N, C-alpha and C positions, 0 to 999 in steps of 0.2 A: 504494501500499501504507500503510494507515495503523498509526504505530507506537505500540504502547503498552507503557507500564514495567510491571513484576512490582512486585505488595506485597512490599518486603522483610521485611516482618515474617512474613509465609505461609510454609509449609515445602513446599506442596503445591499443586500449580496441573495444572488441564485444560483444555488448548487445544484450541481448536475452528478450524479452517479450512474457506471455500468454503462450500457447500450447508450444512455440518452448525456452521456458526456461528450458523443464523439462530436466533433466539430463542426457536422452537417446537422444532425439531431438539435444542437444547442439554436445556431442559428435559426431553423425553423420554429425551436420553441420561443425564442425571443420575438421573432414577426407575430405570432398568435398572441403573446401576452400586447404587445402592442396593439394590435387591434381591437382586441378584449378592453384594455384601457379607453382606447375611441370612443367604444359603443356606450362603455359609461360615463363618457362625454355626453355625448349624444342625449342619450338616456334622461340623464339627472339635471343634465343641465351645467356641470362643473367644468373647470380646467385643468387638467393636469398637462402641461409644459410637455411636449416628447422631443427631444431631439437627440442627433446619433453626433459623436465625436469620435473622427476615426486619426489615430496615431499611431504611424509606419504601417505595419497589415502585410498581411498576403494577398494570394490568389482568390481565397473566399472571402478577403475583404469587398472585391469588384461585385458580386453577389449580393453582400451585405448594402452594399453601396444601392446597387441599382434597386432593390427592395425598398430601402427608405425614399429615393427620387419616388419611387411610383406611388407611395404610398402618401406622399407630398408631406414628411419626416423632414425636416432644416437637418440641414448636416455642414458639419464644422470640419474641415481639414485642417491638421497642423502638422506643418511640415518640421521634420526634425532637422538640424543642423549636427551634423558631425567634426 
């Protein structure tokens, strides 16, 4: 079992285990959580801001960016200088 420390400056975490922790599965589950949040906003008249922040990233990031833009999720891309 791999040990991972949680970032102490974050207030909320989504933890996945087993098959649910594959990169593709996590992307799908996050997209579903975002859709559910939007439905709650529409139904209750509440506002939960959703924004995607991309720092570095890999090949899966392109799919994630496309999903965010298709859902009208604002996107912030941070260029990491070396």
